[in-house]
A tleap script that builds the chain and sets N, CA, C and O, in Angstrom:
source leaprc.protein.ff14SB
mol = sequence {
  NMET PHE GLU ILE PRO TRP LEU VAL VAL VAL
  VAL ALA ALA LEU LEU VAL ALA THR LEU PHE
  ALA ALA VAL LEU ARG ALA GLU ARG ALA GLY
  GLN ARG ARG TRP ARG GLN GLN THR SER ARG
  PRO GLY TRP TRP ALA PRO ALA GLU GLU GLN
  GLU ARG LEU GLN ARG ILE LEU ALA ARG ASN
  PRO SER TYR ASP GLU ARG THR GLY LEU THR
  SER ASP PRO GLU LEU ALA ARG TRP LEU HIE
  ASP ASN ARG CPRO
}
set mol.1.N position { 40.802 66.769 106.979 }
set mol.1.CA position { 41.677 67.541 105.752 }
set mol.1.C position { 41.792 67.164 105.167 }
set mol.1.O position { 42.502 66.161 105.234 }
set mol.2.N position { 41.174 67.593 103.884 }
set mol.2.CA position { 41.113 67.188 102.481 }
set mol.2.C position { 42.070 66.707 101.820 }
set mol.2.O position { 42.803 67.643 101.501 }
set mol.3.N position { 42.586 65.421 101.315 }
set mol.3.CA position { 43.095 64.824 100.217 }
set mol.3.C position { 43.184 64.583 99.654 }
set mol.3.O position { 42.464 63.642 99.322 }
set mol.4.N position { 44.538 65.257 98.419 }
set mol.4.CA position { 44.652 64.734 97.020 }
set mol.4.C position { 44.689 63.781 96.940 }
set mol.4.O position { 45.347 63.152 97.768 }
set mol.5.N position { 43.957 63.065 95.825 }
set mol.5.CA position { 44.334 61.636 95.272 }
set mol.5.C position { 45.559 61.836 94.830 }
set mol.5.O position { 46.002 62.918 94.443 }
set mol.6.N position { 46.193 60.702 94.880 }
set mol.6.CA position { 47.700 60.621 94.209 }
set mol.6.C position { 47.761 60.621 92.660 }
set mol.6.O position { 48.592 61.293 92.050 }
set mol.7.N position { 46.843 59.838 92.057 }
set mol.7.CA position { 46.185 60.179 90.253 }
set mol.7.C position { 46.649 61.514 89.686 }
set mol.7.O position { 47.545 61.712 88.865 }
set mol.8.N position { 45.566 62.697 90.514 }
set mol.8.CA position { 45.714 63.943 90.050 }
set mol.8.C position { 47.081 64.717 90.245 }
set mol.8.O position { 47.747 65.448 89.512 }
set mol.9.N position { 47.203 64.304 91.392 }
set mol.9.CA position { 49.209 64.864 91.246 }
set mol.9.C position { 49.742 64.549 90.696 }
set mol.9.O position { 50.484 65.342 90.116 }
set mol.10.N position { 49.855 62.743 90.318 }
set mol.10.CA position { 51.166 62.432 88.814 }
set mol.10.C position { 50.408 62.930 87.632 }
set mol.10.O position { 51.031 63.592 86.801 }
set mol.11.N position { 49.770 62.811 87.542 }
set mol.11.CA position { 48.676 63.954 85.904 }
set mol.11.C position { 49.276 65.238 86.191 }
set mol.11.O position { 50.142 65.566 85.380 }
set mol.12.N position { 49.055 66.017 87.090 }
set mol.12.CA position { 49.849 67.335 87.127 }
set mol.12.C position { 51.162 67.070 86.746 }
set mol.12.O position { 51.629 67.548 85.712 }
set mol.13.N position { 51.707 66.452 87.388 }
set mol.13.CA position { 53.200 66.787 87.461 }
set mol.13.C position { 53.652 66.490 85.622 }
set mol.13.O position { 54.522 66.860 84.834 }
set mol.14.N position { 52.644 65.749 85.626 }
set mol.14.CA position { 53.080 64.863 83.924 }
set mol.14.C position { 53.009 66.320 82.921 }
set mol.14.O position { 53.843 66.556 82.047 }
set mol.15.N position { 51.849 67.213 83.246 }
set mol.15.CA position { 50.967 67.980 82.052 }
set mol.15.C position { 52.052 68.966 82.182 }
set mol.15.O position { 52.350 69.663 81.212 }
set mol.16.N position { 53.029 69.143 83.976 }
set mol.16.CA position { 53.605 70.770 83.641 }
set mol.16.C position { 54.441 69.914 82.998 }
set mol.16.O position { 54.415 70.094 81.781 }
set mol.17.N position { 55.462 68.707 83.497 }
set mol.17.CA position { 56.985 68.038 82.611 }
set mol.17.C position { 56.709 67.868 80.990 }
set mol.17.O position { 57.688 67.791 80.248 }
set mol.18.N position { 55.239 67.803 80.389 }
set mol.18.CA position { 55.575 67.434 79.122 }
set mol.18.C position { 55.118 69.121 78.351 }
set mol.18.O position { 55.365 69.282 77.156 }
set mol.19.N position { 54.475 70.237 79.150 }
set mol.19.CA position { 54.362 71.484 79.117 }
set mol.19.C position { 55.792 72.096 78.762 }
set mol.19.O position { 55.879 72.968 77.898 }
set mol.20.N position { 56.762 71.686 79.354 }
set mol.20.CA position { 58.324 72.684 79.984 }
set mol.20.C position { 59.279 71.841 79.044 }
set mol.20.O position { 60.407 72.176 78.683 }
set mol.21.N position { 58.580 70.647 78.713 }
set mol.21.CA position { 59.029 70.001 77.467 }
set mol.21.C position { 58.929 70.695 75.980 }
set mol.21.O position { 59.646 70.732 74.980 }
set mol.22.N position { 57.958 71.099 76.279 }
set mol.22.CA position { 57.754 71.315 74.726 }
set mol.22.C position { 57.834 72.951 74.920 }
set mol.22.O position { 57.372 73.623 73.998 }
set mol.23.N position { 58.444 73.696 76.167 }
set mol.23.CA position { 58.620 75.386 75.663 }
set mol.23.C position { 60.084 74.719 75.292 }
set mol.23.O position { 60.757 75.466 74.581 }
set mol.24.N position { 60.716 73.463 75.629 }
set mol.24.CA position { 62.246 73.723 75.523 }
set mol.24.C position { 62.463 73.615 74.108 }
set mol.24.O position { 63.028 74.356 73.304 }
set mol.25.N position { 61.904 72.562 74.006 }
set mol.25.CA position { 61.496 71.860 72.129 }
set mol.25.C position { 61.749 73.042 71.359 }
set mol.25.O position { 62.738 73.228 70.650 }
set mol.26.N position { 60.607 73.978 71.577 }
set mol.26.CA position { 60.606 75.129 70.376 }
set mol.26.C position { 61.456 75.931 70.874 }
set mol.26.O position { 62.434 75.942 70.126 }
set mol.27.N position { 61.588 76.559 71.681 }
set mol.27.CA position { 63.093 77.482 71.979 }
set mol.27.C position { 64.251 76.644 71.411 }
set mol.27.O position { 64.646 77.186 70.379 }
set mol.28.N position { 65.043 75.373 71.731 }
set mol.28.CA position { 66.346 75.247 70.582 }
set mol.28.C position { 65.687 75.122 68.983 }
set mol.28.O position { 66.693 74.883 68.315 }
set mol.29.N position { 64.596 75.158 68.097 }
set mol.29.CA position { 64.284 74.723 67.044 }
set mol.29.C position { 64.515 76.770 66.325 }
set mol.29.O position { 65.059 77.309 65.361 }
set mol.30.N position { 63.767 77.181 67.452 }
set mol.30.CA position { 63.489 78.346 67.556 }
set mol.30.C position { 65.517 79.443 66.991 }
set mol.30.O position { 65.952 80.346 66.278 }
set mol.31.N position { 65.927 78.451 67.952 }
set mol.31.CA position { 67.958 79.330 68.162 }
set mol.31.C position { 68.126 78.122 67.029 }
set mol.31.O position { 67.989 78.868 66.060 }
set mol.32.N position { 68.275 77.127 66.575 }
set mol.32.CA position { 68.399 76.660 65.182 }
set mol.32.C position { 68.359 77.250 64.666 }
set mol.32.O position { 69.393 77.696 64.169 }
set mol.33.N position { 66.694 77.924 64.240 }
set mol.33.CA position { 66.833 78.496 62.959 }
set mol.33.C position { 67.130 79.198 62.595 }
set mol.33.O position { 67.142 79.347 61.373 }
set mol.34.N position { 67.708 80.380 63.730 }
set mol.34.CA position { 68.246 80.962 63.128 }
set mol.34.C position { 69.717 81.278 63.275 }
set mol.34.O position { 70.212 82.315 62.834 }
set mol.35.N position { 70.680 79.948 64.181 }
set mol.35.CA position { 71.647 79.987 63.351 }
set mol.35.C position { 72.224 79.367 62.250 }
set mol.35.O position { 73.358 79.244 61.786 }
set mol.36.N position { 71.081 79.011 61.971 }
set mol.36.CA position { 71.233 78.485 59.993 }
set mol.36.C position { 71.206 79.828 58.910 }
set mol.36.O position { 72.121 80.133 58.145 }
set mol.37.N position { 70.043 80.456 59.052 }
set mol.37.CA position { 69.744 81.923 58.735 }
set mol.37.C position { 70.673 82.683 58.540 }
set mol.37.O position { 70.768 83.447 57.580 }
set mol.38.N position { 71.815 82.491 59.843 }
set mol.38.CA position { 72.500 83.739 60.272 }
set mol.38.C position { 73.892 82.930 60.030 }
set mol.38.O position { 74.971 83.406 60.383 }
set mol.39.N position { 73.796 81.935 59.533 }
set mol.39.CA position { 75.106 81.175 58.927 }
set mol.39.C position { 75.483 81.916 58.050 }
set mol.39.O position { 76.465 82.634 58.243 }
set mol.40.N position { 74.798 81.930 56.865 }
set mol.40.CA position { 74.783 82.210 55.468 }
set mol.40.C position { 75.939 83.525 55.160 }
set mol.40.O position { 76.004 84.115 56.239 }
set mol.41.N position { 76.581 84.011 54.468 }
set mol.41.CA position { 77.216 84.637 53.601 }
set mol.41.C position { 76.576 85.848 53.310 }
set mol.41.O position { 76.092 85.796 52.179 }
set mol.42.N position { 76.299 87.330 54.089 }
set mol.42.CA position { 75.234 88.723 53.287 }
set mol.42.C position { 73.413 87.603 54.191 }
set mol.42.O position { 72.382 87.412 53.546 }
set mol.43.N position { 73.521 87.362 54.941 }
set mol.43.CA position { 72.296 86.983 55.747 }
set mol.43.C position { 71.669 87.788 56.115 }
set mol.43.O position { 70.449 87.630 56.166 }
set mol.44.N position { 72.263 88.949 56.508 }
set mol.44.CA position { 71.911 90.869 56.812 }
set mol.44.C position { 71.317 91.333 55.596 }
set mol.44.O position { 70.541 92.275 55.761 }
set mol.45.N position { 71.474 90.915 54.367 }
set mol.45.CA position { 71.830 91.692 53.026 }
set mol.45.C position { 69.434 91.485 52.796 }
set mol.45.O position { 68.660 90.648 53.260 }
set mol.46.N position { 69.194 92.753 51.873 }
set mol.46.CA position { 68.059 92.208 51.160 }
set mol.46.C position { 68.067 90.841 50.608 }
set mol.46.O position { 69.077 90.181 50.361 }
set mol.47.N position { 66.711 90.444 50.422 }
set mol.47.CA position { 66.332 89.171 48.729 }
set mol.47.C position { 67.186 89.374 47.983 }
set mol.47.O position { 68.149 88.721 48.383 }
set mol.48.N position { 67.586 90.209 46.592 }
set mol.48.CA position { 67.676 90.652 45.955 }
set mol.48.C position { 69.664 90.966 46.015 }
set mol.48.O position { 70.492 90.866 45.110 }
set mol.49.N position { 69.797 91.274 47.176 }
set mol.49.CA position { 71.231 92.031 47.170 }
set mol.49.C position { 71.885 90.190 47.619 }
set mol.49.O position { 72.991 89.880 47.177 }
set mol.50.N position { 71.134 89.209 48.429 }
set mol.50.CA position { 71.385 87.904 48.866 }
set mol.50.C position { 71.610 86.615 47.423 }
set mol.50.O position { 72.422 85.714 47.211 }
set mol.51.N position { 70.681 87.038 46.857 }
set mol.51.CA position { 70.469 86.487 45.223 }
set mol.51.C position { 71.812 87.211 44.449 }
set mol.51.O position { 72.697 86.601 43.848 }
set mol.52.N position { 71.727 88.393 44.600 }
set mol.52.CA position { 73.249 88.760 43.841 }
set mol.52.C position { 74.306 87.989 43.947 }
set mol.52.O position { 74.952 87.418 43.068 }
set mol.53.N position { 74.572 88.039 46.282 }
set mol.53.CA position { 75.676 87.645 46.161 }
set mol.53.C position { 75.840 86.333 46.069 }
set mol.53.O position { 76.997 85.967 46.276 }
set mol.54.N position { 74.725 85.133 45.721 }
set mol.54.CA position { 74.909 84.064 45.148 }
set mol.54.C position { 75.060 83.506 44.117 }
set mol.54.O position { 75.533 82.382 43.946 }
set mol.55.N position { 74.481 84.602 42.961 }
set mol.55.CA position { 75.437 84.235 41.590 }
set mol.55.C position { 77.001 84.700 42.005 }
set mol.55.O position { 77.734 83.913 41.405 }
set mol.56.N position { 77.761 85.576 42.720 }
set mol.56.CA position { 78.721 85.812 42.253 }
set mol.56.C position { 79.993 85.177 43.101 }
set mol.56.O position { 81.213 85.166 42.933 }
set mol.57.N position { 78.807 84.493 44.406 }
set mol.57.CA position { 79.829 83.195 45.072 }
set mol.57.C position { 79.882 81.587 44.263 }
set mol.57.O position { 80.854 80.878 44.003 }
set mol.58.N position { 78.615 81.407 44.044 }
set mol.58.CA position { 78.575 80.744 42.650 }
set mol.58.C position { 79.942 80.261 41.700 }
set mol.58.O position { 80.817 79.406 41.840 }
set mol.59.N position { 79.733 80.930 41.030 }
set mol.59.CA position { 81.553 81.504 39.600 }
set mol.59.C position { 82.541 81.817 40.316 }
set mol.59.O position { 83.391 82.338 39.594 }
set mol.60.N position { 82.976 81.749 41.735 }
set mol.60.CA position { 83.978 82.132 42.698 }
set mol.60.C position { 84.145 81.907 43.858 }
set mol.60.O position { 83.927 82.586 44.861 }
set mol.61.N position { 84.623 80.728 43.682 }
set mol.61.CA position { 84.822 79.596 45.381 }
set mol.61.C position { 86.030 80.411 45.471 }
set mol.61.O position { 87.060 79.818 45.148 }
set mol.62.N position { 86.159 81.710 45.857 }
set mol.62.CA position { 87.374 82.037 46.171 }
set mol.62.C position { 87.494 82.374 47.067 }
set mol.62.O position { 88.643 82.494 47.492 }
set mol.63.N position { 86.099 82.813 48.082 }
set mol.63.CA position { 85.950 83.343 49.027 }
set mol.63.C position { 85.849 82.560 50.146 }
set mol.63.O position { 84.879 81.803 50.124 }
set mol.64.N position { 86.612 82.500 51.210 }
set mol.64.CA position { 86.471 81.704 52.602 }
set mol.64.C position { 85.250 82.228 53.505 }
set mol.64.O position { 85.267 83.418 53.821 }
set mol.65.N position { 84.317 81.509 53.889 }
set mol.65.CA position { 84.026 81.908 54.945 }
set mol.65.C position { 84.064 81.850 56.247 }
set mol.65.O position { 83.278 82.481 56.952 }
set mol.66.N position { 85.092 80.995 56.753 }
set mol.66.CA position { 85.484 81.332 58.093 }
set mol.66.C position { 86.279 82.131 58.638 }
set mol.66.O position { 86.550 82.133 59.839 }
set mol.67.N position { 86.962 83.284 57.352 }
set mol.67.CA position { 87.777 84.447 57.695 }
set mol.67.C position { 86.905 85.816 56.967 }
set mol.67.O position { 86.822 86.973 57.379 }
set mol.68.N position { 86.358 85.230 55.835 }
set mol.68.CA position { 85.910 86.169 55.017 }
set mol.68.C position { 86.223 86.915 54.232 }
set mol.68.O position { 85.806 88.058 54.045 }
set mol.69.N position { 87.351 86.066 53.445 }
set mol.69.CA position { 88.887 86.862 52.993 }
set mol.69.C position { 88.650 86.270 51.400 }
set mol.69.O position { 88.510 85.064 51.196 }
set mol.70.N position { 88.626 87.294 50.294 }
set mol.70.CA position { 87.961 87.018 49.017 }
set mol.70.C position { 89.652 87.852 47.621 }
set mol.70.O position { 90.445 88.789 47.709 }
set mol.71.N position { 89.453 87.110 46.910 }
set mol.71.CA position { 90.261 87.883 46.389 }
set mol.71.C position { 89.810 88.455 44.695 }
set mol.71.O position { 90.446 88.874 43.728 }
set mol.72.N position { 88.312 88.182 45.016 }
set mol.72.CA position { 87.275 88.746 43.290 }
set mol.72.C position { 87.375 89.984 43.747 }
set mol.72.O position { 87.508 90.117 44.964 }
set mol.73.N position { 87.353 90.642 43.275 }
set mol.73.CA position { 87.104 92.401 43.389 }
set mol.73.C position { 85.640 92.757 43.429 }
set mol.73.O position { 85.045 93.687 43.974 }
set mol.74.N position { 85.268 91.832 42.754 }
set mol.74.CA position { 83.736 92.480 42.894 }
set mol.74.C position { 82.764 91.913 44.163 }
set mol.74.O position { 81.740 92.593 44.224 }
set mol.75.N position { 82.815 90.792 45.245 }
set mol.75.CA position { 83.337 89.890 46.337 }
set mol.75.C position { 82.868 90.937 46.887 }
set mol.75.O position { 81.733 91.348 47.130 }
set mol.76.N position { 84.336 91.467 47.115 }
set mol.76.CA position { 84.902 92.580 47.844 }
set mol.76.C position { 84.194 93.738 47.898 }
set mol.76.O position { 84.128 94.409 48.928 }
set mol.77.N position { 83.556 94.087 46.683 }
set mol.77.CA position { 82.776 95.417 47.141 }
set mol.77.C position { 81.655 95.143 47.205 }
set mol.77.O position { 80.964 96.131 46.958 }
set mol.78.N position { 80.997 94.127 47.453 }
set mol.78.CA position { 79.628 93.566 47.375 }
set mol.78.C position { 79.342 93.465 49.019 }
set mol.78.O position { 78.389 93.939 49.637 }
set mol.79.N position { 80.561 92.635 49.567 }
set mol.79.CA position { 80.558 92.929 50.804 }
set mol.79.C position { 81.051 94.307 51.790 }
set mol.79.O position { 80.757 94.415 52.981 }
set mol.80.N position { 81.586 94.971 51.268 }
set mol.80.CA position { 81.953 96.363 51.382 }
set mol.80.C position { 80.661 97.211 51.436 }
set mol.80.O position { 80.373 98.042 52.297 }
set mol.81.N position { 79.981 96.868 50.422 }
set mol.81.CA position { 78.831 97.610 49.948 }
set mol.81.C position { 77.462 97.392 51.253 }
set mol.81.O position { 76.839 98.391 51.613 }
set mol.82.N position { 77.145 96.035 51.833 }
set mol.82.CA position { 76.644 95.416 52.057 }
set mol.82.C position { 76.286 94.823 53.321 }
set mol.82.O position { 75.363 94.170 53.808 }
set mol.83.N position { 77.812 95.503 53.773 }
set mol.83.CA position { 77.764 95.233 55.823 }
set mol.83.C position { 76.684 95.093 56.811 }
set mol.83.O position { 76.090 96.070 56.355 }
set mol.84.N position { 76.340 94.923 57.246 }
set mol.84.CA position { 75.279 94.877 57.975 }
set mol.84.C position { 75.291 96.286 59.385 }
set mol.84.O position { 74.348 96.382 60.170 }
savepdb mol mol.pdb
quit
């Protein structure tokens, strides 16, 4: 019967393991990128609205990102108008 040399089996196993590791790394990088993009307040809004929100937040540090509460009426209006 035909015998497969051990070297071929080892090389094939290493190639499969390398491919698997590359796929996992790419998946983790994609998840990390998505988490970073969606962790900012207003990530769902168009670019112009995101810029406007950044200007509002720059002059109003009263926004609590964890709870989403604010005492600023302009920021509250922005959040109300730009709900996802």
